[in-house]
C-alpha positions in Angstrom: -14.1 -4.0 5.4 -13.1 -0.6 6.8 -16.2 -0.5 9.0 -15.3 -3.9 10.4 -11.7 -2.7 11.0 -12.9 0.4 12.7 -14.8 -1.6 15.3 -12.2 -4.4 15.6 -14.6 -7.0 14.3 -13.7 -10.2 12.5 -13.7 -9.9 8.7 -15.2 -12.8 6.7 -12.5 -14.7 4.8 -14.5 -14.6 1.6 -14.7 -10.7 1.5 -12.7 -9.2 -1.3 -12.3 -5.5 -2.1 -11.1 -4.4 -5.6 -9.1 -1.1 -5.9 -8.0 0.6 -9.1 -5.1 3.1 -9.0 -4.4 6.1 -11.3 -7.8 6.5 -13.0 -6.7 5.4 -16.4 -9.2 6.0 -19.2 -9.3 2.2 -19.9 -11.1 1.7 -16.6 -13.9 4.0 -17.8 -14.1 2.5 -21.3 -13.6 -1.2 -20.3 -13.5 -1.9 -16.6 -16.5 0.1 -15.3 -18.9 -1.9 -17.5 -17.8 -5.1 -15.8 -18.5 -3.7 -12.3 -21.8 -2.4 -13.4 -22.8 -5.7 -15.0 -22.1 -7.7 -11.8 -23.2 -4.9 -9.4 -19.8 -5.2 -7.6 -18.3 -2.2 -5.7 -14.8 -0.8 -6.3 -12.6 2.0 -5.1 -10.9 4.2 -7.7 -7.8 6.2 -6.8 -7.2 9.4 -8.7 -3.8 10.6 -9.9 -4.9 14.2 -9.8 -2.3 15.9 -12.0 -3.0 13.5 -14.9 -6.8 14.2 -14.8 -6.5 17.9 -14.1 -4.1 18.5 -17.0 -6.1 16.2 -19.2 -3.3 13.7 -20.0 -4.6 11.6 -22.9 -4.6 8.1 -21.2 -6.5 9.3 -18.1 -10.1 9.8 -17.1 -11.6 13.3 -17.1 -13.2 14.7 -14.0 -16.6 14.1 -15.6 -15.9 10.4 -16.2 -14.7 10.1 -12.5 -18.0 11.8 -11.4 -19.9 9.2 -13.5 -17.9 6.4 -12.0 -18.6 7.6 -8.4 -22.2 6.5 -8.9 -21.0 2.9 -8.8 -18.0 2.9 -6.5 -16.0 5.1 -4.1 -13.3 7.6 -5.2 -10.1 8.1 -3.3 -6.9 10.1 -3.5 -3.7 8.9 -5.1 -1.5 12.1 -4.8 -1.1 15.0 -7.1 2.1 14.3 -9.1 2.4 10.6 -8.4 5.9 10.9 -6.9 7.9 8.4 -4.8 6.9 10.1 -1.6 9.9 8.8 0.3 12.2 10.8 -1.9 10.5 14.1 -1.1 11.1 16.4 1.8 8.3 16.6 4.4 7.2 20.0 3.1 6.8 18.7 -0.5 4.9 15.7 0.7 2.4 18.0 2.4 2.3 20.3 -0.6 1.6 17.5 -3.0 -1.1 16.0 -0.8 -2.8 19.3 -0.1 -2.9 20.3 -3.8 -4.3 16.9 -4.7 -6.9 17.2 -1.9 -8.0 20.7 -2.9 -8.4 19.9 -6.6 -10.2 16.7 -5.8 -12.8 18.6 -3.6 -13.1 21.4 -6.2 -13.8 19.2 -9.1 -15.8 16.4 -7.5 -17.5 18.3 -4.7 -16.7 15.5 -2.2 -13.9 15.0 0.2 -11.6 12.0 -0.4 -12.0 9.6 2.5 -9.2 7.2 1.7 -5.7 7.6 0.2 -3.5 5.1 -1.7 0.3 5.7 -1.8 1.8 6.2 -5.3 3.6 2.9 -6.1 2.4 1.7 -2.8 5.6 3.0 -1.3 6.2 5.0 1.9 8.3 5.2 5.0 6.6 4.7 8.4 8.8 7.2 10.1 8.0 10.2 7.9 5.6 9.6 5.0 3.0 7.7 6.9 2.9 10.3 9.7 2.5 13.2 7.3 -0.3 11.6 5.3 -2.1 10.6 8.5 -2.3 14.2 9.4 -4.9 14.7 6.6 -7.3 12.5 8.6 -8.2 10.0 5.9 -10.4 7.2 7.1 -7.9 4.7 5.7 -4.5 4.7 3.9 -3.6 1.9 1.5 -0.2 0.5 0.6 0.8 -2.3 -1.7 2.2 -4.8 0.7 1.2 -8.3 -0.2 -1.2 -9.8 2.4 -4.8 -9.9 3.6 -6.6 -8.0 6.3 -7.6 -9.1 9.8 -9.3 -7.3 12.7 -6.1 -5.8 14.0 -4.9 -4.4 10.7 -4.0 -0.7 11.1 -6.6 1.5 9.2 -3.7 3.7 8.1 -1.6 0.8 6.8 -4.0 -1.4 4.6 -2.2 -4.1 2.6 -3.2 -4.8 -1.0 -2.2 -7.5 -3.4 -1.1 -6.2 -6.8 -2.8 -7.8 -9.8 -0.4 -7.1 -12.7 0.1 -9.0 -15.9 -0.9 -12.6 -16.2 -2.4 -13.1 -12.7 -3.4 -16.4 -11.0 -6.3 -15.1 -8.9 -6.7 -18.5 -7.1 -3.0 -18.2 -6.0 -3.4 -14.6 -4.9 -6.5 -15.4 -2.7 -4.5 -17.9 -0.7 -2.7 -15.1 1.2 -3.5 -14.7 4.9 -2.2 -12.2 7.5 0.4 -13.2 10.1 0.9 -11.0 13.1 4.5 -9.8 13.6 5.9 -6.9 15.6 8.9 -5.8 13.5 12.0 -4.4 15.3 14.4 -4.6 12.4 14.6 -3.7 9.6 12.5 -0.6 9.7 14.4 1.4 7.1 16.6 0.6 4.1 20.2 0.4 5.4 22.3 3.3 4.3 25.1 1.0 3.1 22.7 -1.3 1.4 23.6 -4.3 3.6 20.9 -5.9 5.7 22.6 -7.0 8.9 19.7 -8.3 11.0 16.1 -9.4 11.0 14.6 -9.0 14.5 10.9 -9.4 15.3 8.4 -10.6 17.9 5.7 -13.3 17.2 3.4 -15.6 19.2 5.5 -17.5 21.8 3.8 -20.7 20.7 5.6 -20.6 17.4 8.9 -22.4 17.2 9.7 -22.2 13.4 9.1 -19.7 10.7 10.0 -19.0 7.1 11.9 -15.8 6.2 11.9 -14.3 2.7 14.1 -11.5 1.4 13.8 -10.2 -2.2 16.2 -11.9 -4.5 17.4 -14.2 -1.7 14.4 -16.5 -1.6 13.0 -18.4 1.4 14.9 -19.9 4.4 13.8 -21.6 7.6 14.4 -19.8 10.8 14.1 -20.6 14.5 11.9 -18.7 17.0 13.1 -18.5 20.6 10.5 -17.5 23.2 8.6 -15.6 20.6 11.6 -13.8 19.2 13.2 -14.0 15.8 16.7 -12.6 15.8 18.7 -13.5 12.7 22.2 -12.0 12.0 22.7 -11.4 8.3 25.2 -9.8 5.9 23.1 -9.5 2.7 23.7 -6.8 0.1 20.2 -5.8 -1.0 19.8 -5.9 -4.8 16.5 -4.1 -5.1 15.7 -0.5 -4.0 12.3 -1.9 -3.0 12.9 -4.9 -0.8 10.4 -7.2 0.8 11.3 -8.9 4.1 8.6 -11.4 5.0 8.0 -13.8 7.9 5.4 -16.5 7.9 4.3 -19.9 9.0 4.3 -20.8 5.3 4.7 -18.9 2.0 1.1 -17.7 2.1 0.5 -16.8 5.8 2.9 -13.9 6.1 3.7 -10.5 7.5 5.2 -8.3 4.7 7.7 -5.6 5.7 8.8 -3.5 2.7 11.8 -1.2 3.0 12.5 1.4 0.3 15.9 2.9 -0.6 15.6 6.7 -0.2 17.3 8.8 -2.8 18.5 12.3 -2.0 15.3 14.0 -1.0 14.0 16.7 -3.3 13.5 20.1 -1.8 11.5 21.4 -4.7 9.4 19.9 -7.5 6.8 21.0 -10.0 4.0 21.3 -7.6 2.9 24.9 -7.6 
């Protein structure tokens, strides 16, 4: 999929990539055997501190090495923080420590990175992580991938709990240029949704977390909806789509007071 994206080629609609975050021990004891049985690839993202300090529920470096024979291994930060709540210097420090320990213990360079919790800010976090020159960076924004998907902003669909796979596989990407919102409002009140879409589209559906769906008009390719909604979740999804499965997913995260120090040494 990443090779297709790199060359701006169409991606077959029946291609599916499976990614596993954190490197919990249960993947090694249970999940890996399934992938081996069906000879199906995967990408495993390592929460480096948990492995390096030998937390009981997480894979060892040796188990990760063994898993690398059957799938690719990527980076998932050092301390698994909410990156948007860290200062730029701490984001760099966390990522560099994770990167260096990854290379030291696996003798390979991580080619891809998955945000902890799938959360980031495009203005700061995304730019800082991009500076490490990963081939791709993965978030956790619901949606699929098409040939114009940004390699440094790969959406993934979370499979948590009792999952209806058939339902999840119905999602398709919808191309939107987002103007507002780009950040979580300081006062917590979403005042406007402003975006650009194909001029041929006259009607869309808008979703906001805890507010549900509503129909909106498109005028000459522009969606411009005045609102006055107090956002109830620190992680809020604002989505536009032609239907509830063909969507563009814009996630805004409330930023707490940024930490200037943490336990990364």
